[in-house]
C-alpha positions as CSV (number, residue, x, y, z in Angstrom):
1,G,-4.4,11.0,18.8
2,D,-2.3,11.7,15.2
3,Q,0.0,8.4,16.9
4,I,1.2,4.8,15.4
5,W,1.5,3.3,18.7
6,R,4.2,0.4,18.7
7,Y,4.9,-2.4,20.9
8,R,7.7,-4.1,21.3
9,P,7.9,-7.6,22.5
10,D,9.1,-8.7,25.7
11,E,9.3,-12.5,27.6
12,S,6.0,-12.4,28.2
13,G,5.1,-11.3,24.9
14,Y,3.6,-8.1,23.5
15,G,1.8,-6.8,27.0
16,G,4.3,-3.7,27.9
17,Q,3.5,-0.3,27.5
18,P,3.0,1.1,23.9
19,E,5.3,3.7,23.0
20,A,5.1,6.6,20.4
21,Y,6.1,6.1,16.9
22,F,6.6,9.6,15.5
23,L,9.1,11.5,16.8
24,S,8.2,13.9,19.7
25,G,7.6,17.6,18.1
26,T,6.3,15.4,15.2
27,T,2.5,16.4,14.1
28,V,1.3,13.8,11.5
29,D,-2.5,14.5,10.7
30,L,-4.0,10.8,10.5
31,A,-7.3,11.9,9.6
32,G,-7.9,9.8,6.0
33,V,-5.7,7.1,6.4
34,Q,-7.6,4.3,4.3
35,A,-4.4,1.7,4.8
36,V,-1.2,1.2,6.6
37,A,1.5,-0.8,5.6
38,I,5.1,-2.0,6.9
39,D,7.9,-3.4,5.7
40,G,10.7,-1.5,7.2
41,N,9.2,1.5,6.3
42,I,5.6,2.8,7.4
43,W,3.5,3.5,4.2
44,L,0.3,5.6,5.0
45,L,-2.5,5.8,2.5
46,F,-4.7,8.8,2.2
47,A,-8.6,8.3,0.8
48,D,-6.8,11.9,-0.8
49,G,-4.8,9.9,-2.8
50,R,-1.6,10.9,-0.7
51,L,0.7,8.4,0.1
52,L,3.4,9.2,2.7
53,K,6.3,7.1,3.4
54,F,7.8,6.8,7.5
55,F,11.0,5.4,8.4
56,G,12.6,5.8,12.6
57,G,9.6,8.0,12.9
58,E,10.4,10.2,10.4
59,Q,8.9,11.4,7.5
60,R,11.0,10.7,4.5
61,P,10.8,11.8,0.6
62,F,8.4,10.0,-1.6
63,D,6.5,11.4,-4.5
64,L,4.2,9.3,-7.2
65,Q,5.8,9.7,-10.5
66,G,4.4,8.7,-13.9
67,V,0.8,7.6,-12.8
68,P,-1.2,8.0,-15.8
69,G,-4.3,10.1,-13.8
70,P,-4.8,10.7,-10.0
71,L,-5.5,8.1,-7.4
72,V,-9.4,8.7,-6.6
73,T,-10.8,6.6,-4.0
74,P,-7.8,4.3,-3.2
75,T,-8.8,2.1,-0.7
76,A,-6.1,-0.7,0.5
77,L,-2.1,-1.0,0.1
78,A,-0.1,-3.7,-0.5
79,V,3.8,-3.9,0.1
80,Q,6.1,-6.6,-0.9
81,Q,8.6,-7.5,1.9
82,E,11.4,-8.6,-0.2
83,G,11.0,-6.7,-3.8
84,D,10.9,-2.9,-4.3
85,Q,6.9,-3.2,-5.2
86,L,4.3,-1.2,-3.9
87,Y,0.3,-2.0,-4.7
88,V,-2.5,0.4,-4.7
89,L,-5.5,-0.2,-4.9
90,D,-7.6,2.5,-6.6
91,A,-10.9,1.6,-6.3
92,G,-12.3,5.0,-7.9
93,N,-10.3,3.9,-11.2
94,G,-11.0,0.3,-11.1
95,R,-7.4,-0.7,-10.8
96,I,-4.7,-1.9,-9.2
97,V,-1.6,0.5,-9.4
98,E,2.3,-1.2,-9.2
99,I,4.6,0.9,-8.1
100,T,8.7,1.0,-6.9
101,K,9.0,2.1,-3.8
102,D,10.3,4.9,-4.9
103,G,7.8,6.3,-6.3
104,Q,7.9,5.4,-9.9
105,F,4.4,4.4,-11.7
106,L,5.8,0.8,-13.3
107,R,2.0,-0.5,-14.5
108,Q,-1.2,-1.1,-13.6
109,F,-4.3,-4.0,-13.8
110,R,-7.3,-3.7,-14.7
111,V,-10.3,-6.4,-15.2
112,R,-12.8,-6.8,-17.6
113,D,-15.7,-5.9,-15.0
114,D,-13.9,-2.6,-13.9
115,D,-16.8,-2.4,-11.7
116,F,-15.6,-4.9,-9.4
117,L,-12.6,-3.1,-8.4
118,R,-14.5,-0.5,-7.8
119,Q,-16.3,-2.2,-4.9
120,A,-13.4,-3.6,-3.7
121,T,-12.7,-2.7,-0.1
122,D,-9.3,-4.4,0.7
123,M,-6.2,-6.2,-1.2
124,H,-3.4,-8.8,0.3
125,L,-0.4,-9.8,-1.1
126,D,0.8,-13.4,-1.1
127,E,4.3,-12.6,-2.5
128,A,5.6,-16.4,-2.6
129,A,2.3,-17.3,-4.5
130,R,2.1,-14.3,-6.4
131,K,-1.8,-13.7,-6.1
132,F,-3.4,-10.6,-4.8
133,Y,-6.6,-11.5,-2.5
134,I,-9.0,-9.1,-3.0
135,V,-12.4,-8.2,-0.7
136,T,-15.5,-6.6,-1.7
137,P,-18.8,-6.4,0.4
138,N,-20.0,-9.3,-0.1
139,Q,-16.8,-12.0,-1.9
140,L,-13.5,-12.3,-1.7
141,Y,-11.3,-13.0,-5.5
142,V,-7.8,-14.3,-5.8
143,A,-6.0,-13.5,-9.0
144,D,-2.7,-13.8,-10.5
145,V,-0.2,-11.1,-9.9
146,P,0.8,-11.1,-13.5
147,A,4.1,-11.5,-14.6
148,A,6.6,-8.8,-15.0
149,A,7.2,-7.2,-18.6
150,T,10.1,-8.5,-20.4
151,P,12.0,-5.9,-22.7
152,A,11.6,-7.0,-26.3
153,P,15.6,-7.9,-27.4
154,Q,17.6,-5.1,-29.2
155,N,18.7,-5.9,-32.8
């Protein structure tokens, strides 16, 4: 139905009627959505590499900038709740791409055996432990989120 349905809690839980997230008259084609992440915004990752940002039912401007090469077969999306980063599992390129919530490329993570990431189907970010949980068709991997690089001191 090209709609996201929101259930608001009441005194008995989430048993009430859902409400439409997208504003009346707003049509969003959700065909091809691979992953959804929520941090106050709703982020939609599409199979063709598009990443859309919505707030309050309206689309907000968002453009990926500086990513080396297009996203190919992205399969998962993780968003920091407290920070400014998004992580896209770009399975087609065998990498995880780190970008800001404004769309600026920060860095990418690869592993020695990039077939592992090419087979990955899902990813979860544990912010507190600074871990990625990465799912392939037959295994679950845990990997540290690399610390941000510190700029070299200027002399």
